[in-house]
C-alpha positions as CSV (number, residue, x, y, z in Angstrom):
1,X,0.4,15.9,-16.5
2,X,2.8,13.1,-15.6
3,X,1.2,10.5,-13.3
4,X,3.5,8.4,-11.2
5,X,2.5,4.8,-11.1
6,X,2.9,3.6,-7.5
7,X,1.5,0.1,-8.2
8,X,1.8,-1.6,-4.9
9,X,-1.4,-0.7,-3.1
10,X,0.5,-0.5,0.2
11,X,2.1,2.6,-1.3
12,X,-1.4,4.2,-1.2
13,X,-0.9,4.4,2.6
14,X,0.9,7.7,1.7
15,X,-2.5,9.2,1.2
16,X,-4.0,7.9,4.5
17,X,-2.9,10.8,6.7
18,X,-6.0,12.4,8.2
19,X,-6.9,14.6,11.2
20,X,-7.8,13.4,14.7
21,X,-10.9,11.2,14.9
22,X,-12.2,8.4,17.1
23,X,-9.9,5.4,16.8
24,X,-10.5,1.7,17.1
25,X,-7.6,-0.7,17.1
26,X,-9.0,-4.3,16.7
27,X,-7.3,-7.4,17.9
28,X,-5.0,-9.4,15.7
29,X,-5.5,-13.1,15.3
30,X,-2.7,-15.7,15.5
31,X,-1.3,-16.0,12.0
32,X,-3.2,-18.4,9.8
33,X,-3.2,-15.9,6.8
34,X,0.2,-16.2,5.2
35,X,3.5,-18.1,5.4
36,X,7.0,-18.1,3.8
37,X,6.8,-19.0,0.1
38,X,3.5,-17.1,-0.5
39,X,3.6,-15.2,-3.8
40,X,0.9,-12.8,-5.0
41,X,0.9,-11.0,-8.4
42,X,-1.4,-8.1,-9.4
43,X,-2.1,-6.4,-12.7
44,X,-2.6,-2.6,-12.8
45,X,-5.1,-1.3,-15.3
46,X,-6.6,2.1,-16.5
47,X,-9.8,0.8,-18.0
48,X,-8.8,-1.6,-20.7
49,X,-5.1,-0.5,-20.6
50,X,-2.6,-2.7,-18.7
51,X,0.0,-0.4,-17.2
52,X,2.1,-2.6,-14.9
53,X,2.4,-5.4,-12.4
54,X,3.1,-5.6,-8.7
55,X,4.4,-8.7,-6.8
56,X,4.4,-9.5,-3.1
57,X,6.6,-12.4,-1.9
58,X,7.5,-13.9,1.5
59,X,10.6,-15.8,2.7
60,X,11.9,-16.9,6.1
61,X,15.3,-15.6,7.2
62,X,17.5,-15.1,10.2
63,X,17.9,-11.5,11.3
64,X,19.9,-10.7,14.5
65,X,19.6,-14.3,15.6
66,X,15.8,-14.2,15.2
67,X,13.7,-16.2,12.6
68,X,11.7,-13.5,10.8
69,X,9.7,-13.1,7.6
70,X,11.2,-11.0,4.8
71,X,8.6,-9.5,2.6
72,X,9.5,-8.0,-0.8
73,X,7.1,-5.8,-2.8
74,X,8.2,-5.0,-6.3
75,X,6.3,-2.9,-8.8
76,X,7.1,-2.0,-12.4
77,X,5.5,-0.5,-15.5
78,X,4.8,-2.5,-18.6
79,X,4.0,-1.8,-22.2
80,X,3.2,1.8,-23.2
81,X,3.4,3.0,-19.6
82,X,6.9,1.7,-19.4
83,X,7.9,3.7,-22.5
84,X,6.3,6.9,-21.2
85,X,7.5,6.8,-17.6
86,X,9.5,3.8,-16.5
87,X,9.0,2.7,-12.9
88,X,10.9,0.0,-11.0
89,X,10.2,0.3,-7.2
90,X,11.0,-2.2,-4.5
91,X,10.1,-2.2,-0.8
92,X,11.4,-4.8,1.7
93,X,10.5,-5.5,5.3
94,X,12.0,-7.9,7.9
95,X,9.3,-8.4,10.5
96,X,8.4,-10.5,13.5
97,X,6.4,-13.6,12.7
98,X,4.1,-13.2,15.7
99,X,3.6,-9.4,15.9
100,X,4.2,-8.2,12.3
101,X,6.4,-5.5,13.9
102,X,9.4,-4.7,11.6
103,X,13.0,-4.9,12.6
104,X,14.3,-3.4,9.3
105,X,12.9,-1.9,6.1
106,X,14.6,-1.0,2.8
107,X,13.4,0.7,-0.3
108,X,14.8,1.2,-3.8
109,X,13.0,3.7,-6.0
110,X,13.5,4.3,-9.7
111,X,10.9,6.4,-11.4
112,X,12.0,8.1,-14.6
113,X,15.1,10.1,-13.7
114,X,14.3,10.0,-10.0
115,X,16.2,7.4,-8.0
116,X,16.7,7.0,-4.2
117,X,17.5,4.2,-1.7
118,X,17.3,4.0,2.0
119,X,17.4,1.5,4.9
120,X,15.7,2.0,8.3
121,X,16.3,-0.2,11.4
122,X,14.0,-0.3,14.4
123,X,14.9,-0.3,18.1
124,X,11.9,-1.7,19.9
125,X,13.4,-1.1,23.4
126,X,13.5,2.6,23.2
127,X,11.0,3.2,20.3
128,X,13.4,4.8,17.8
129,X,14.3,4.2,14.2
130,X,17.7,4.8,12.5
131,X,17.5,5.9,8.9
132,X,20.6,5.9,6.8
133,X,19.4,9.1,5.1
134,X,18.3,11.1,8.2
135,X,19.6,9.5,11.4
136,X,17.7,8.6,14.6
137,X,14.1,9.5,15.2
138,X,11.7,8.8,18.1
139,X,8.5,6.8,17.0
140,X,5.4,5.5,18.7
141,X,5.4,2.0,20.1
142,X,4.3,-0.8,17.7
143,X,4.9,1.3,14.6
144,X,4.8,-0.5,11.3
145,X,6.3,0.1,7.9
146,X,4.6,0.1,4.4
147,X,5.0,-3.6,3.8
148,X,4.4,-5.0,7.3
149,X,1.2,-2.9,7.4
150,X,-0.1,-5.0,4.5
151,X,0.4,-8.2,6.4
152,X,-0.9,-6.8,9.7
153,X,-4.2,-5.9,8.0
154,X,-4.5,-9.5,6.8
155,X,-4.4,-10.7,10.5
156,X,-7.0,-8.3,11.9
157,X,-10.0,-10.2,13.4
158,X,-12.7,-8.6,11.3
159,X,-15.4,-10.7,12.9
160,X,-14.9,-8.3,15.9
161,X,-15.0,-5.1,13.8
162,X,-18.4,-3.4,13.4
163,X,-19.3,-1.9,10.0
164,X,-18.1,1.7,10.0
165,X,-15.4,1.2,12.6
166,X,-11.9,2.4,12.0
167,X,-8.8,0.2,11.9
168,X,-5.9,2.5,13.0
169,X,-2.2,2.0,12.8
170,X,1.0,4.1,12.7
171,X,3.4,3.7,9.9
172,X,7.0,4.9,9.4
173,X,7.6,5.9,5.7
174,X,10.0,8.2,3.9
175,X,11.4,9.3,7.3
176,X,8.0,10.5,8.7
177,X,5.3,9.0,10.9
178,X,1.9,8.4,9.2
179,X,-1.2,7.7,11.2
180,X,-3.3,5.4,8.9
181,X,-7.1,5.2,9.3
182,X,-9.0,2.5,7.4
183,X,-12.8,2.2,7.6
184,X,-14.4,-1.3,7.6
185,X,-17.3,-1.2,5.1
186,X,-18.7,-4.7,5.6
187,X,-18.9,-7.6,3.1
188,X,-19.4,-7.8,-0.7
189,X,-19.1,-10.5,-3.4
190,X,-16.5,-9.7,-6.0
191,X,-16.1,-11.4,-9.4
192,X,-12.5,-12.3,-10.1
193,X,-10.7,-14.4,-12.8
194,X,-10.8,-17.3,-10.3
195,X,-14.6,-17.0,-9.7
196,X,-16.9,-15.1,-7.4
197,X,-15.4,-14.5,-3.9
198,X,-16.9,-13.3,-0.7
199,X,-14.9,-10.3,0.5
200,X,-14.5,-7.8,3.2
201,X,-14.3,-4.2,2.0
202,X,-11.9,-1.6,3.5
203,X,-11.8,2.1,2.6
204,X,-8.6,4.0,3.6
205,X,-9.5,7.6,4.5
206,X,-7.7,9.6,1.8
207,X,-6.9,13.3,1.7
208,X,-9.0,15.3,-0.7
209,X,-6.9,17.3,-3.1
210,X,-4.8,16.9,-6.2
211,X,-5.2,13.1,-6.3
212,X,-8.7,12.3,-4.9
213,X,-12.0,14.1,-5.1
214,X,-13.5,12.5,-1.9
215,X,-12.3,10.7,1.2
216,X,-13.7,7.4,0.0
217,X,-12.2,7.3,-3.4
218,X,-10.0,4.3,-2.5
219,X,-11.4,0.8,-1.7
220,X,-9.7,-2.6,-1.1
221,X,-11.5,-6.0,-1.1
222,X,-9.9,-8.8,0.9
223,X,-11.0,-12.4,0.7
224,X,-13.4,-13.2,3.6
225,X,-11.5,-16.4,4.5
226,X,-8.5,-17.4,6.5
227,X,-6.1,-16.1,3.9
228,X,-7.5,-12.6,3.8
229,X,-5.8,-11.8,0.4
230,X,-6.5,-8.5,-1.3
231,X,-8.1,-9.4,-4.7
232,X,-9.1,-6.0,-5.9
233,X,-8.2,-2.4,-5.3
234,X,-10.1,0.5,-6.9
235,X,-9.0,4.1,-7.0
236,X,-10.9,7.0,-8.4
237,X,-8.2,9.5,-9.3
238,X,-8.5,12.9,-10.7
239,X,-7.5,13.3,-14.3
240,X,-7.0,9.6,-15.1
241,X,-10.3,8.3,-13.6
242,X,-10.7,4.7,-12.2
243,X,-7.5,2.7,-11.7
244,X,-7.7,-1.0,-10.7
245,X,-5.3,-3.5,-9.2
246,X,-6.5,-7.1,-9.7
247,X,-5.1,-10.3,-8.4
248,X,-4.0,-12.4,-11.3
249,X,-1.9,-15.1,-9.6
250,X,-1.4,-16.6,-6.2
251,X,0.9,-19.3,-5.0
252,X,1.7,-21.2,-1.8
253,X,-1.1,-19.7,0.3
254,X,-1.8,-21.2,3.7
255,X,-5.4,-22.2,2.9
256,X,-7.2,-22.9,-0.4
257,X,-9.1,-20.0,-1.9
258,X,-12.7,-20.1,-1.0
259,X,-15.1,-19.5,-4.0
260,X,-18.8,-19.0,-3.9
């Protein structure tokens, strides 16, 4: 069975579609978590096997006369995984510095013989998106994209979120609307290559099926500090077992990393 390696953990949002449940949308803090120039690099591992890397970078640009943040997420296979099934995927988002709401998204996918590209622009006045592949669609207000959702989650005020509460957002991806529900699991200490770090734990509610055995088979640990950087992702996947994404490098963060 060929397993596609979607290394950027934001791509796991694809599995976050669930049925109706009680929703809680927490407040977002003014941004002290990230800035232009930040660069985060992750290693993807199956046990002791290194399968690929993912990189998240931010720059400041002008888009339609507005100063915005441009986020680029790039993921690729390495080593044996690259020889078995080469993956080179990139996702981009031009989003508002205050709200994290995107004005434009772009993606370029190259996975084995499969390749596709698309661009989507957002009209915030009438709540529509315009996809180069499928045209104009109505969407909910304040909808995010894959990449901007990652940065939105880093700005949530988790001090006002009770353990077990659900962080809920809507996301536009692959010309469809995805309601995303993420359960706040509290705090844990995580050992990293940089030292032990106090973290908050989030568990996206995933769909049980071909990929996952239970609804809590995906967990993400963010630093419990002003940066709120994801340092570890763990996925328990059918067939291949546990898959880990680990932070291996960070540059130009707003605040120093807080170690225990």
